[in-house]
Structure formats: structure tokens, C-alpha cells
N, C-alpha and C positions, 0 to 999 in steps of 0.2 A: 505494498500502498504505499502511497505516495501524497504527498502534502505537510503542510503546519498550520497549524492553527495561531493565527496573527488577528492582531485590533489593525485596521486600516484605515485609511481616511474616513473615521469616524465611523465604522462598522466592525463590529465582531465578524470575521469572518472565519466560515471553516473549509476545510480543502477539498479538493474534489477527490476521490479514493477510486483506484480500482486494485484488484489483483492478477498478478503477474507473478512469471516466473521469474527467480532470484536472479538467473542469469542475465535476465530481460532488465530487470531494476539494473544490474551494474553497467551492464551496457550502455543504457540510460545515462544513467550518473554520468560516466565517463567520456558522452560525445554528447552532453545539452548543448543542442541549438536554438533553444529560444530561451522565455523569460519562466518556464517552469521550474518549480524548485521541488526535486527530489527528496522525499523523506520517509524513511522505513521507520514507522513507530506506533504500531501497533501497540497497545497496551495488552494489560489484564492477564499477562502469563504467556505472552507471545513468543518467548523463548522456547516455553518447555510444549505450545503448541504445534507452533510454527516452523521451528530450527532445532528440534529436537534429537536429529542427525550429527548436529556439531556439539551435543553435550558434552563429549569427551575432550573436548578443545578448550575448554574455560575451567575455571576454579569451581570449584563446589563453592555454595557460598559459607563463608567464614565462621567457624564455630563460635567464633566469640559473639558474632551478631545475636545468634538466639539465647547465647546465655545472659550476655547485655540486657537485651530486650527482654528477656523474660517471655518470649514466643517464638512460634514456629515459623519457618519461612512462610511468605503470602503470594510471592509470584516474582517469576524472574521474565525480565523483558530486554529485548533486544533493539537495538537504535543505532543507525545510518543512515546517511545523507549526506544533503550538497553543502559545501560551506556559505551557502546563504540563508540555507534554513535557520530561524530564530526563534527559540521556546519565550514566547513574554511572560512577563512577571504574573508567576501565579503561587498558589503553596499548596503540600499535599498532606492528608491524612494517613500518612505513614515515615515509619522508619527508613529512610534508604540509604542503599551501601550502591556507591555509582561507581563501578573498573571501569578505565577507557582501554580497550583493546588495541585500538590505532588512532594514531592522530592526536589533538586534542579539543577539550571542550573548556570554555570560558564562564565561570560562573559567578553573576554578581547576586549576592547573598544578604539577604534584610531581616535582620532577628525577629521574632513575632512582636517586640515592645515596638519597632518602627508601625505594625498595626496604627498605632494611635495617630501617625503623621501619612497615611495613606487612603485617599479618598475611593470609594469607589465611585461607578458611575456606571449607567444603564446603555449599553450599546445595540442599534437597531441590529438584528441577527440575519447575515446572509452566507451563500455558500457559492465557492466557483464550482462551473459547470467543465466539462473537457476541454471545451474552448477558450478558457480562461474570463469569460465573462460571471460576473457576481447576480446571484440568484438571490432575492429577497427570501429569507421566512420567516415563519411567523414568530413574535417573541421577541425580547431581547436577554440579553447576558450582561450581568455586573461586574464588571472588570476594572483595573488600576492601570491608566494612561504612563509611566513613567520612562519608559523608553525616549520618549519625545520631551523629556525633562518638562512636560504640561504643568504649568500652576494650578490645572482644574485638579491635577491628581492629591495636590495635599500640601504640606509643610516639607519642601524638597530639600532643603535647609538643615532639619532636624533627622534625616536620616543617618542610617550607620550602615553605608555599604562594606560588604568585606568581599573583596575581586578573589578570587582561588583558578587557577588554572591545572587543569589533570590532565595528565600527559600519558602515551601509552607506559601501561604497566602500574598507574596510580587507581589508588583508592579514596574516592572523599567520602565520608559520611556526612552524610547532610540531613539533619533532625528534622521530626516534624513539625510543621505550620512555621519553618523558616519560607520566605517569599526568595523566590529564585527567578533569575533571566540567564538564559543559557545561548551561547555562540559557539561556534565548533570550527574546526578546518576541515578544508572538503575530503570525503569520503570516512569520515572520524566512525568508529566502530566501538561501540559501550557495549556493556552491561548492567543491566541494575536490580540490586535484589529490594523486595518490599518485604515489610514487616509490619502485623498491624500495630496500632499505637496502643498503648497503655491508657485509660482514659482515668487518669492521675492528677498528681499535683503541677505537671507542665501543663494537662488540657485544661484544665480549670484557670491557669494564670493565661493561656490565650486569651481564653474566653473573657474574662476580665477587661485585658486590651481592646479586645473586638467593642465589648458591648460601650465603655467608655468613648472609640472611636463614635459607634455608631450615635453617641447623646450627643459628640459635636457636629455632628452631619456629615462626618466619614464616610 
């Protein structure tokens, strides 16, 4: 599957998705002739469901992860894509162990306390078709536009970004509810391991920041 979720032109745009053979994806990725940005990024345990033949080529989930998080592995995902693919700012309800196999990825991270200074805005929803045209969809999506340093996003000067570049052979632990924005080099390959969160003090702290931000109109 190719495409990337992105907020663009005042709209939250969903990608055009299609199923193709992996060899076709690699061929197109290395011979891009138009403005298409290819990104193989199906989630929900995609490595085990779509790339199980590669299982012997990656390290199993590190044992320390389950020991530290106190929970079993929930999903393993495979990522590969165009250097122009950008993952817009978001957070995940998972403990995330992210390993780069080839190339590099640069994460811009914001701790949960920065929720106080990040403003959600509702954007109309659209989806790309196979010809690259935007097709309006029903509904809207609450999202944070930090990429353009848009004043509407909130108190940008109060944010505490941490920029980390993860290279081949390196692993990043990305805690749940940390906001993150991601860029990558061309044809980067990565595998990440998701663990369900513990709805304990850390979750309660984030919910406190979230409710305070909403009270401020953010």
C-alpha cells in the first residue's frame, strides 16, 4: 500500500491506497516519475500479516520491552517509503520500540506536557484518488498543524521539541502519548514494536494536560 496521511492546503488528506506486489513497489519507489509519494505503511501488525517470510531477517522484540512495560507484544509493523514522505504530528496510545533497518528517520518529539500549548483544529476531510485529485469526504478531523509553525497551532514558543535521528541498526524508545513528527531518507526501512499502555499514573497525567488544554480552548 502506498501513500501518507497528511494535512495539506487547509484539509486533512487521506492517501490513495492500493495493493501491489512488493517487487512492484520497490521498482516504482526507485523510479518515481511523477509527484506520487510512495509509502508502505499499513499498520495493525502488518509485519506478521504481510511480511511473515521476513521474520527470520529481523530481531525478535527485545525481552526487556515486555519486562519493563509489563505487557505482551501487541503488534509489529513494517515501514518503507519515499524520502518525501512526512508523518505529520500525532501521538499513539502505545509504548513504541522503533528500529531502523536501512537509512535513517528523524523524529521531532514533544513531551505530553506540551499538550498545554498545542491547539487542535478541525479540518475538512478529503482523500486522494488514483489520479492525484482530492475528493472531499464526509466529516472533519481534529489535528495539530505544527509543521508550518502556524500561529493557530498554539504557543509555539512554549514547546519543548527533542530532535532525534535514528540510523540503521539503532532503536528509539518512543513513550506513549509523546507527540511526534517524522521525516526519513529515501527508501528507509524500519520495523516497530507496539505494546499496549498501562492506564496508570502516566496516562492520568496526560489526561490532566489534555483537559487543561481544552479548558484553554486548545
